[in-house]
C-alpha positions in Angstrom: 0.0 0.0 0.0 1.2 3.5 -0.9 0.3 6.0 1.9 1.0 9.7 1.6 1.2 11.5 4.9 0.7 15.2 4.7 2.2 17.1 7.7 5.5 16.2 9.5 4.5 17.5 12.9 4.5 15.1 15.8 1.3 13.3 14.6 2.2 12.9 11.0 5.7 11.7 11.8 4.4 9.2 14.3 1.9 7.8 11.8 4.5 7.6 9.1 6.9 5.8 11.4 4.3 3.2 12.4 3.2 2.7 8.7 6.9 2.2 7.7 7.5 -0.2 10.5 4.5 -2.2 9.2 6.1 -2.4 5.8 4.0 0.1 3.9 5.3 2.4 1.2 5.2 5.8 2.9 5.8 9.3 1.5 5.8 12.0 4.2 5.4 15.6 3.1 5.8 18.9 4.9 5.9 22.4 3.4 8.3 23.9 6.0 10.2 21.1 7.6 9.5 18.4 10.2 8.4 19.7 13.6 8.5 23.4 12.6 4.7 24.1 13.0 2.7 23.7 16.2 5.0 20.9 17.4 7.7 23.6 17.8 5.6 25.7 20.1 4.0 23.3 22.6 4.3 23.1 26.3 4.7 19.3 25.8 3.1 18.0 29.0 2.0 14.4 28.8 -1.2 14.0 30.9 -4.9 13.3 31.2 -5.3 15.6 34.1 -8.0 18.0 32.8 -9.9 15.9 30.3 -13.3 15.3 31.8 -14.8 13.6 28.7 -14.6 9.8 29.4 -13.6 8.8 25.9 -11.0 11.5 25.6 -9.6 10.7 29.1 -9.2 7.1 28.1 -7.4 8.0 24.9 -5.0 10.3 26.7 -4.3 7.6 29.3 -3.4 5.3 26.5 -1.2 8.0 25.0 0.7 8.3 28.3 1.2 4.5 28.5 2.3 4.3 24.8 5.0 6.9 25.4 6.8 4.5 27.7 6.5 1.6 25.2 7.7 3.7 22.3 10.7 5.1 24.3 12.0 1.5 24.5 11.8 1.1 20.7 13.5 4.3 19.6 17.3 4.9 19.2 19.2 7.8 20.3 19.0 10.3 23.2 15.8 10.1 25.2 13.1 12.7 24.4 10.4 11.5 26.7 10.7 12.0 30.5 8.1 10.4 32.9 9.0 12.9 35.5 5.7 13.4 37.2 4.0 16.8 37.6 3.2 19.0 40.5 0.2 21.4 40.7 0.4 24.2 43.3 -2.7 26.1 44.4 -3.2 29.3 46.4 -6.4 30.1 48.3 -8.2 31.2 45.2 -7.4 27.9 43.3 -7.4 25.4 46.2 -11.0 24.2 45.8 -10.6 23.6 42.1 -7.4 21.6 42.6 -9.1 19.6 45.4 -12.1 18.8 43.2 -9.8 17.7 40.3 -7.7 15.5 42.6 -10.9 13.8 43.9 -12.2 13.3 40.4 -9.0 11.8 39.1 -8.6 9.5 42.1 -12.1 8.2 41.6 -11.0 7.2 38.1 -7.9 5.5 39.4 -5.5 8.2 38.1 -2.4 8.6 40.3 -2.7 11.8 42.4 -1.4 12.5 45.9 -1.2 15.4 48.2 2.4 16.5 49.2 3.9 19.0 51.5 6.0 22.0 50.4 9.2 20.3 51.4 8.2 17.1 49.5 7.3 19.3 46.5 10.8 20.9 46.5 12.5 17.6 46.7 10.5 16.4 43.7 10.8 19.6 41.7 14.4 20.3 42.2 15.7 23.9 41.8 12.6 25.9 42.7 11.0 27.7 45.6 7.4 27.3 46.8 6.0 30.8 47.4 4.4 31.4 50.8 1.0 32.0 49.2 0.8 28.4 48.1 -1.7 26.5 50.3 -2.1 23.1 48.6 0.2 20.9 46.5 -0.6 17.8 44.5 1.7 15.3 42.8 0.7 13.4 39.6 3.5 10.7 39.3 2.2 9.3 36.0 2.6 12.5 34.0 5.7 13.8 32.3 7.0 15.9 29.4 8.6 15.6 26.0 11.4 17.5 24.3 9.4 18.0 21.1 12.1 18.9 18.6 14.2 15.9 19.6 11.1 13.7 19.7 10.1 14.6 16.1 13.7 14.2 14.8 13.9 10.7 16.5 10.6 9.6 15.1 11.5 10.8 11.6 14.9 9.1 11.6 13.2 5.9 12.6 10.6 6.3 9.9 13.3 6.8 7.3 15.3 3.9 8.7 12.3 1.7 8.0 11.9 2.9 4.4 9.7 6.0 4.6 10.5 8.8 2.1 10.5 12.4 3.4 10.1 15.5 1.1 9.8 19.2 1.9 7.2 20.6 -0.5 3.9 22.4 -0.3 0.7 20.5 -1.2 -1.5 22.3 -3.8 -4.4 19.9 -4.3 -5.7 16.6 -3.0 -7.9 14.5 -5.4 -9.9 11.8 -3.5 -11.0 9.3 -6.1 -12.6 5.8 -5.8 -9.4 4.2 -7.3 -6.8 6.2 -5.3 -5.7 9.6 -4.1 -3.6 12.1 -6.1 -1.6 14.8 -4.4 -0.2 17.6 -6.5 2.7 19.6 -5.1 3.8 23.2 -5.8 5.6 23.1 -9.1 3.3 20.5 -10.5 4.8 17.3 -9.3 2.1 14.6 -8.8 2.1 11.7 -6.3 -0.5 9.0 -6.4 -1.3 6.7 -3.5 -3.8 4.3 -2.0 -4.5 6.5 1.1 -3.7 9.9 2.3 -3.3 10.8 6.0 -4.0 14.5 6.5 -2.1 15.5 9.6 -1.3 19.1 8.8 -2.1 20.6 12.2 -3.8 24.0 12.1 -3.6 23.9 8.3 -5.7 20.7 8.1 -9.0 22.4 7.5 -7.7 24.4 4.6 -6.1 21.4 2.9 -9.1 19.2 3.5 -11.3 21.7 1.8 -9.2 21.2 -1.4 -10.4 17.6 -1.4 -14.0 18.7 -0.8 -13.8 17.7 2.9 -15.0 19.8 5.9 -12.9 19.4 9.0 -14.4 21.7 11.6 -11.7 23.6 13.5 -11.2 26.8 15.4 -9.5 29.1 12.8 -9.3 32.5 14.5 -5.7 33.5 14.9 -6.2 37.1 16.0 -5.3 38.7 19.3 -6.2 36.5 22.3 -7.9 33.8 20.1 -8.3 30.3 21.6 -5.6 29.1 19.2 -3.0 31.5 20.3 -0.4 30.4 22.8 2.7 32.1 24.2 5.8 30.3 25.5 8.9 31.6 27.2 12.3 29.9 26.9 14.4 30.8 29.9 18.1 30.6 29.0 19.2 32.0 32.3 19.3 31.1 35.1 20.0 27.4 34.4 18.0 25.2 36.7 18.0 21.7 38.0 14.3 21.4 37.3 13.1 17.8 37.5 9.4 17.7 36.6 6.5 19.7 35.2 5.1 22.4 37.5 1.7 24.2 37.4 1.5 27.1 39.8 -0.9 30.0 39.9 0.0 32.2 37.0 2.9 30.2 35.7 3.6 26.7 34.3 7.1 25.3 33.9 8.8 22.3 32.5 12.5 21.4 32.0 14.1 21.8 28.6 17.6 20.8 27.4 20.8 22.1 29.0 19.2 23.4 32.1 16.8 25.7 30.3 13.2 26.1 31.3 10.0 26.4 29.2 7.5 28.9 30.7 3.7 29.2 30.1 1.3 31.8 31.5 -2.1 31.1 30.0 -3.8 34.3 31.1 -1.2 36.3 29.1 -2.4 34.8 25.9 -5.3 37.2 25.9 -2.9 40.0 25.1 -0.9 38.2 22.4 -1.3 39.1 18.7 0.6 36.7 16.4 0.6 39.5 13.8 2.5 41.7 16.2 4.4 39.4 18.6 5.4 40.6 22.0 8.9 41.9 22.3 11.6 40.7 24.7 11.5 44.0 26.6 7.7 44.6 26.6 5.1 44.3 29.3 4.3 40.7 28.6 7.9 39.7 28.8 8.2 41.6 32.1 5.2 39.9 33.5 6.6 36.4 32.6 10.0 37.3 34.1 8.4 38.6 37.3 6.4 35.4 37.8 9.4 33.3 37.1 11.5 35.1 39.7 8.8 34.4 42.3 9.6 30.7 42.1 13.4 30.9 41.7 15.7 30.0 44.6 17.2 33.5 44.3 14.5 36.0 43.4 17.1 38.7 42.8 18.3 36.9 39.6 17.4 38.6 36.3 16.0 36.0 34.0 16.8 36.0 30.3 13.7 34.8 28.4 13.1 34.3 24.7 9.4 34.5 23.6 7.7 32.3 21.0 4.1 32.6 19.8 2.4 29.4 18.6 -0.9 28.6 17.0 -2.7 25.7 18.4 -4.2 22.9 16.3 -7.8 23.0 17.7 -10.7 20.9 16.5 -14.0 22.8 16.8 -15.2 20.7 19.8 -11.8 20.4 21.4 -11.5 16.7 20.9 -9.4 14.6 18.5 -10.5 14.0 14.9 -9.4 10.6 13.6 -10.9 8.8 10.7 -11.9 8.8 7.1 -13.9 11.7 5.8 -16.6 9.4 4.7 -17.3 5.7 4.1 -16.0 6.1 0.5 -13.1 8.5 1.2 -9.5 7.5 1.0 -8.4 10.6 3.0 -7.8 9.9 6.7 -8.2 13.1 8.7 -6.1 13.4 11.9 -6.0 16.5 14.1 -5.9 17.0 17.8 -5.1 19.6 20.5 -3.3 17.0 22.7 -0.7 16.2 20.0 2.3 15.5 22.3 0.4 13.2 24.7 -1.4 11.4 21.9 1.2 11.1 19.1 2.4 7.6 20.1 -1.0 6.0 20.5 -2.6 7.8 17.5 0.4 6.8 15.3 -0.1 3.1 16.2 -3.9 3.1 16.0 -4.2 5.1 12.8 -1.6 2.9 11.1 -3.5 -0.2 12.3 -6.8 1.1 10.9 -5.2 1.9 7.5 -3.3 -1.3 7.1 -5.9 -3.7 8.4 -9.2 -1.9 7.7 -10.2 -2.8 11.3 -11.6 0.0 13.4 -9.8 0.6 16.7 -12.2 0.9 19.7 -10.3 3.9 21.3 -10.9 6.0 18.2 -14.6 5.3 17.8 -15.8 8.5 19.5 -13.5 10.7 17.4 -14.6 10.2 13.8 -14.9 13.3 11.6 -18.4 12.1 10.6 -19.6 13.1 14.1 -19.9 16.6 12.8 -22.2 15.6 9.9 -25.4 17.5 10.1 -24.5 19.3 13.3 -24.9 23.0 13.7 -21.6 24.8 14.3 -23.0 26.3 17.5 -23.5 22.8 18.8 -19.9 21.7 18.3 -17.8 24.8 19.2 -15.9 24.5 22.4 -15.1 27.1 25.0 -11.5 26.7 26.0 -10.7 29.4 28.5 -7.3 30.0 30.1 -7.1 28.3 33.4 -4.6 28.7 36.2 -3.6 25.0 36.6 -2.5 24.2 33.1 -3.8 23.6 29.6 -6.7 21.3 28.8 
């Protein structure tokens, strides 16, 4: 089977790798380069902590478990770290954290209360502010170094025979006898299936094949899709796990660097006019970072990066053929880092065997057929304890 995978972000590369391991003829296409889209601007926290929908929770749990299995199969430096995560709450957020811990425990999700001293021993090089009144530890969670993760998956896909090309897709022709993909410049590739995993560009590309993939497409100031990350180059920290505190989330990066996220600041971010390193947003992020540093007198050095989230209209994964007769498999999700390993395996299995995978049953694109857009749009507000 010849399968053309469009999009070399974390989802597309994972699917391509699993298809290549299965022995299929795989062509992976990306217009900019592997991992340079949304995958390059993600907080990269592996979890199912704030996913109340039962089917979506189960899928994310499977994604967390699959990361551990996949890590044992990949060569090279590790890119997945099952570090656990800490959530800190002040008086304003304590009830919300307690309710979430109780909910997760009722589902069998590992969650435990810890003291400030225990939290510091777990977190490493951080200080717990005096305003923190409750701390919870989620030992099954972790994080990924997304650029390394994508490179490692891509190398393994190519090692197993996949072909990778950097080129822009112009048209997709979904026919009963196959699928034709025309690239910029006129080059044409024909395959048996296409996997459309182009992140936030999925809806636009799907439309070229006559397929509607409902997604949140607003990318203006403060839109639901807009996300700001800070990359702290100084000071270098011995940070050992993911941290969610009121006003600031943190995770380790390579070489002692730290990735910072402050969800409420997204409301003031305009991708068309990104915040400067010496502006008010940068100052707010630095001030919040200093509040948890062992030495609050240190002046952080932070680079800012604005990302555009890949966001299905109802917030949940889309995985499946556009219709019963279509040869285009649509794949898009907001939880790309957590779900990439499990979606790669399950989607490849559905394509190669024509057997539906139970975990994907609730996430077919056909669920939107006939639904009014007002019935499927989500309301993803910034929250103090981390991304949904």
